[in-house]
C-alpha positions as CSV (number, residue, x, y, z in Angstrom):
1,M,14.1,12.6,26.0
2,F,10.4,12.1,25.6
3,T,7.8,10.5,28.2
4,P,4.6,9.6,27.0
5,A,1.9,10.0,29.5
6,P,-2.1,10.3,29.2
7,N,-2.1,13.1,31.8
8,P,-0.1,15.8,33.1
9,P,1.9,15.2,36.4
10,A,0.3,17.5,38.9
11,D,3.8,19.2,39.6
12,L,4.5,19.5,36.0
13,D,5.7,23.4,35.0
14,Q,3.6,24.6,32.3
15,S,4.8,28.1,32.0
16,E,5.8,27.0,28.6
17,S,4.5,24.0,26.5
18,I,5.0,22.7,23.1
19,W,2.0,22.5,20.9
20,I,1.5,20.0,17.9
21,P,-1.5,21.4,15.7
22,I,-2.6,18.6,13.4
23,R,-4.6,18.0,10.4
24,S,-4.6,14.8,8.2
25,G,-1.0,14.3,8.4
26,T,0.0,17.9,8.5
27,A,1.6,19.5,11.4
28,F,1.4,23.4,11.8
29,V,4.5,24.9,13.0
30,E,6.2,28.4,13.4
31,P,6.5,30.3,10.0
32,G,10.3,29.0,8.6
33,G,10.8,27.4,12.4
34,G,10.1,24.5,14.3
35,L,7.4,23.4,16.6
36,V,5.2,25.8,18.7
37,R,6.3,26.8,22.3
38,D,4.2,29.2,24.1
39,K,2.4,29.2,27.4
40,V,-1.2,29.1,25.6
41,A,-2.2,26.9,22.5
42,P,-1.9,29.0,19.3
43,V,-5.5,28.2,18.0
44,E,-8.8,27.1,19.6
45,A,-9.2,23.2,19.2
46,P,-9.4,20.3,21.2
47,N,-6.1,19.6,23.1
48,L,-4.5,16.1,24.0
49,F,-1.8,15.7,26.6
50,L,1.1,13.5,24.9
51,G,3.8,13.6,27.4
52,I,6.9,15.4,28.4
53,L,9.8,16.3,26.4
54,D,12.9,17.5,28.2
55,D,10.7,18.9,31.3
56,T,8.2,20.3,28.9
57,A,4.5,19.4,28.6
58,V,3.5,18.2,25.0
59,Y,0.0,18.6,23.4
60,A,-1.6,17.8,20.1
61,L,-4.4,19.8,18.8
62,D,-7.0,18.5,16.6
63,L,-7.6,20.9,13.8
64,H,-9.9,18.6,11.6
65,D,-12.9,20.7,12.7
66,T,-11.6,23.9,12.4
67,S,-10.2,25.9,9.6
68,D,-8.4,28.6,11.4
69,E,-5.0,27.9,11.9
70,G,-3.9,31.6,12.4
71,D,-0.5,32.6,11.4
72,L,1.0,29.0,11.4
73,E,2.8,27.4,8.5
74,P,1.3,23.7,7.3
75,V,4.1,21.1,6.8
76,H,3.5,17.7,5.8
77,L,5.0,15.0,8.4
78,R,7.3,13.7,5.8
79,K,8.3,17.0,4.7
80,L,8.8,18.1,8.5
81,Y,11.6,15.8,8.8
82,G,15.3,17.3,9.1
83,R,13.5,20.5,9.9
84,I,13.2,19.6,13.5
85,P,15.2,17.4,15.7
86,D,14.5,13.9,15.1
87,E,13.2,13.2,18.7
88,E,10.6,16.2,18.1
89,W,9.8,14.5,14.6
90,V,8.8,11.2,16.3
91,V,6.8,13.2,18.8
92,A,4.8,14.8,16.1
93,G,4.2,11.5,14.3
94,R,2.6,10.5,17.7
95,A,0.3,13.6,17.9
96,E,-1.1,12.3,14.3
97,Q,-2.0,9.2,15.5
98,I,-3.3,9.8,18.9
99,V,-5.6,12.7,17.2
100,N,-6.3,10.2,14.7
101,Y,-7.2,7.6,17.5
102,E,-9.3,10.1,19.3
103,R,-11.5,10.8,16.4
104,T,-12.0,7.0,15.3
105,H,-12.9,6.0,18.8
106,I,-15.7,8.3,19.7
107,Y,-18.3,5.3,19.6
108,C,-18.1,1.9,20.9
109,G,-16.9,-0.4,17.8
110,R,-19.4,-3.2,19.1
111,C,-22.3,-1.7,20.0
112,G,-22.3,2.4,19.1
113,T,-22.4,3.5,22.5
114,P,-20.4,6.7,22.9
115,T,-17.1,5.7,24.9
116,E,-15.5,7.2,27.8
117,T,-11.5,7.5,28.4
118,N,-10.2,5.7,31.1
119,S,-8.4,8.1,33.7
120,H,-5.1,6.2,33.9
121,D,-4.5,5.3,30.5
122,R,-5.7,6.0,26.6
123,G,-8.0,3.3,26.7
124,K,-11.5,3.7,25.8
125,V,-14.1,1.9,27.2
126,C,-17.9,1.4,26.3
127,P,-20.2,2.1,29.1
128,K,-22.7,-0.5,28.2
129,C,-21.3,-3.4,26.6
130,K,-17.5,-3.0,28.3
131,H,-15.6,-3.0,25.3
132,M,-12.3,-1.8,25.2
133,A,-10.0,-0.3,22.7
134,F,-6.6,1.3,22.9
135,P,-4.9,3.3,20.1
136,R,-4.1,1.3,17.0
137,L,-0.7,-0.4,16.0
138,S,0.1,-2.3,12.9
139,P,3.1,-4.2,12.8
140,A,4.9,-4.7,10.1
141,M,8.4,-6.3,8.6
142,I,10.8,-4.6,6.4
143,V,13.6,-6.6,5.2
144,L,16.9,-6.1,3.2
145,V,17.7,-9.4,1.3
146,E,21.4,-10.1,0.8
147,K,23.2,-12.6,-1.7
148,D,26.9,-12.8,-1.5
149,D,27.7,-8.9,-2.5
150,Q,24.2,-8.0,-3.8
151,A,21.2,-6.8,-2.2
152,L,17.6,-6.9,-3.3
153,L,15.6,-4.0,-4.0
154,A,12.1,-3.3,-5.5
155,W,10.2,-0.4,-7.0
156,G,6.5,-0.6,-5.8
157,R,3.7,0.8,-6.9
158,Q,3.3,3.1,-4.0
159,F,6.2,5.4,-5.3
160,P,5.1,7.6,-8.4
161,G,8.7,7.7,-9.9
162,R,11.3,5.2,-10.3
163,F,12.4,4.6,-6.8
164,F,13.5,1.4,-5.2
165,S,13.3,0.2,-1.6
166,T,13.3,-2.6,0.7
167,L,10.6,-5.4,0.7
168,A,8.0,-4.8,3.6
169,G,4.6,-5.9,4.7
170,F,2.2,-6.2,7.4
171,V,2.4,-9.1,9.8
172,E,-0.9,-11.4,9.6
173,P,-2.8,-12.6,12.5
174,G,-1.1,-15.9,14.2
175,E,2.2,-15.1,12.5
176,S,5.7,-14.2,14.2
177,L,7.9,-11.5,12.4
178,E,10.4,-14.0,10.9
179,Q,7.4,-15.9,9.4
180,A,6.3,-12.6,8.1
181,V,9.8,-11.9,6.7
182,E,9.5,-15.5,4.8
183,R,6.0,-15.3,3.7
184,E,6.4,-11.5,2.3
185,V,9.6,-12.3,0.5
186,M,8.2,-15.1,-1.3
187,E,5.0,-13.5,-1.9
188,E,6.3,-10.5,-3.7
189,V,9.5,-11.9,-5.1
190,G,9.3,-15.5,-5.3
191,L,12.6,-16.3,-3.2
192,K,13.2,-18.3,-0.2
193,V,15.4,-17.0,2.7
194,D,17.1,-18.0,6.0
195,E,19.4,-16.3,8.4
196,I,16.5,-13.7,9.5
197,S,18.6,-11.4,12.0
198,Y,16.7,-8.5,13.5
199,F,18.1,-5.1,13.0
200,G,15.7,-2.6,14.8
201,S,12.3,-0.7,14.7
202,Q,10.8,2.6,13.8
203,P,7.5,4.0,14.5
204,W,6.0,5.1,11.4
205,P,3.0,7.5,11.6
206,F,1.6,6.8,8.1
207,P,-0.8,6.0,9.6
208,H,-0.1,3.8,12.5
209,S,2.7,1.0,12.0
210,L,5.4,-0.3,13.8
211,M,8.2,-1.1,11.6
212,C,10.3,-4.0,12.5
213,G,13.6,-4.4,10.4
214,F,15.3,-7.3,9.3
215,H,18.4,-8.4,7.3
216,C,18.1,-12.0,5.9
217,R,20.1,-14.2,3.2
218,Y,18.8,-15.7,-0.1
219,V,18.8,-19.5,-0.3
220,S,17.0,-20.1,-3.7
221,G,14.6,-19.2,-6.3
222,E,14.4,-16.8,-9.1
223,I,12.8,-13.3,-9.0
224,K,9.0,-13.3,-10.0
225,I,7.6,-10.0,-8.9
226,Q,4.0,-9.7,-7.5
227,E,2.4,-7.4,-10.1
228,E,0.0,-6.0,-8.1
229,E,2.4,-4.6,-5.6
230,I,5.7,-4.3,-7.3
231,I,6.9,-2.8,-10.7
232,E,10.6,-3.9,-10.9
233,A,12.9,-5.9,-8.5
234,G,16.4,-6.8,-8.8
235,W,20.0,-7.5,-7.3
236,F,22.1,-4.7,-7.1
237,H,25.8,-4.2,-6.2
238,A,26.9,-1.2,-3.6
239,N,28.5,0.6,-6.5
240,D,25.6,0.6,-8.8
241,L,22.4,1.2,-6.7
242,P,19.2,2.5,-8.4
243,P,17.3,5.7,-7.0
244,C,17.0,4.4,-3.1
245,P,16.8,5.6,0.2
246,V,20.4,5.7,2.3
247,G,20.0,6.8,5.8
248,G,17.5,9.4,6.4
249,M,13.9,9.3,7.8
250,S,13.3,5.7,7.4
251,I,14.1,2.4,8.5
252,A,14.8,1.4,5.0
253,G,17.1,3.6,4.3
254,W,18.9,2.5,7.6
255,L,19.1,-1.0,6.4
256,I,20.6,0.1,3.2
257,K,23.3,2.2,4.8
258,D,24.1,-0.4,7.2
259,W,24.8,-2.8,4.4
260,L,26.5,-0.3,2.3
261,E,29.0,0.4,5.5
262,R,29.4,-3.7,5.7
263,Q,30.3,-3.5,1.8
264,G,33.1,-0.8,2.7
265,V,31.0,1.7,1.3
266,H,30.9,5.1,3.5
């Protein structure tokens, strides 16, 4: 179990710690293995305490300003999934986000004065104008639209090959998650939906999102894609799916897997 914390407790046993060197979405791990576990940091770099994983201190190391990663193996966070336990993968994603936050909040966003870090949390406060900042988190909705025994999947322009997934989009100011679902579905494929039900959520460190998953029901309309975002979209039966995630590392895959199970496909 992972417990996040801004500072290590005074009584924490640090005879061994977990070290997660990070550079631009890439973690550095033991060659052919998992996260580095040692008493001392494997490389010289600024360290940031993240919390405690199963009674072991966890630190992120910011490698952006150093080219010396020693003998460690670079692995992009996406490819690290499945190589280490899921909980460790989530913590590695947290390391990427906290390192990025520390680097982008050195100065006050209001007046440009160097910031100071609160002693009790991760807040950055400006000693001049008192402006405060915290790690950025961008809420986004992701939804599987269902019609009878079919599901709507779309090929987004972010995928270089023909690969389909669920619809997703960021929540706008003043908007609820459910309103975001209705708006995004209408904007991306021109469909009206209802019966929006919450499925679950997932922290997504690419770069700092919180994905909130939903199922919903088709009401009316014909598919009309938003060409700036989508290449192709359509309705698919459980036994005739295009290339798409099923289970795996993303909540999109979890939504599709859940739908397949409800269709009797295991």
